[in-house]
N, C-alpha and C positions, 0 to 999 in steps of 0.2 A: 504494499500499499504506499502511495506517495505521501510525503510529509505535507502537512497543511501549514501555510504561513499567513499571517495577518499583516496587512500593510499598516505599520505604526505611524510613519511620518514621512513627509517629503521635504527635501531640502533643495536649495538653489545654489548652483555654482555658475558664476558668470565669468566667461573667458573672453577678453576683448583686446582687439588690436586698434590702437589709436594712431592715426596718421596725420601729418601736417601740423604737428605741435611746434610752437616757437622753441627754438633751441635753448634760449635763456631760461625757459620754464623748467626744462627737464635735464639740464646739464649737471647740476650740483645737488649733493645729498641733502643739505639743510632744507631748501624749499620743497623738494620732492617729499621728504619725510613729513614735513609740516602739512602739506596738502593731504597726504594719506591719513595722517592722524586726525585731521579735521573731518574727513569723510567718515572715519570710524566713530568719532564723537557724534556727528549728525545722525548716524544710524543707531546710536545708543548701544554700541557693541563694547565688549570688555577686553582691553589689551592685557595680555599676560607676559608679553616679551616682544623684543624686536631685534632685528639684525640688518644693518645696511652697510653697503660698500661703495666707495667713490672710486670710479675708474679714472685713469689719467690718460688724456687730458680732460675728458668729460664723460659723463654717463654714470648711471646709478643702478644698483640692484638692491632690492630690499624687501623685507617681509615683516609684517606685524602678525604675531601669533595671538589668537583671540581665544577666549573661553569657548566661543561659538565656532571657531575654525581659523581662517586666515584671510589677509589681504596682502597681495604682493604686486611688485612692479619691477620691470627691467626696461631701461631706457637706452635708446640709440639717438642722441641729439643730432648727430651728423645726418640722420635720415628723418628727423622730426617724428620719431616713432617711439611708442611705449607699449609694452605687453602688460596687460592688467589681468589679475586673477582675484576674484572675490568669491569666497565660499563661506556660507553661514548656515548653521543648523538652527538658528534662532527663529527666523520666519522669512518669508519671501520679501516682505516689505523692506527689511533692514538691508538686504543685499542691494536692492534697487535704489534705496536712499543713498548708500555709499557710492554706487555706480553713477548716479545722476550728479552727485557732488563732484566727482572726478571729471565728468563731462564738462561741467560748468567751469571748473578751475583750469583744466588743461586745454580746453578749447580746440579739440582736434577738428581738422577739416573733413576727415573721413573716418568712419568707424566700422569695424567688422566685429560683430558680437555674436557669441554662441551662449545659449543658456542650457545648462545640463540640469535635469531634474534627477536628484539622487533619492532613492527610496530605501527606507529602513524597514526591514521586515522582522517579525517576531514569529518564532515557531509555535 
């Protein structure tokens, strides 16, 4: 007999490519980290840690670890590009609040967004 599973919860994982961002916005760690932290605060998510790295001469990679999962970024200022990852198990709305704040602050000219619905199941 097959095991029966009950769908407990759905979570949202947003993976986005932002194109056409001004170089000065995504070149250095301090402003990139500030924008990500503000997005997390707007979404009322809980930071438990972070790690960021400044590339030479420019570019940033970083992640905020959250009680609810994570928000990460990797930038290529020479291409005006940022790879964004937002995953939260809190609720759908918080992921989209953070995403929309990043759109507002980074002002990409083009966006490619994928939304992954992750489902948690209980036996």
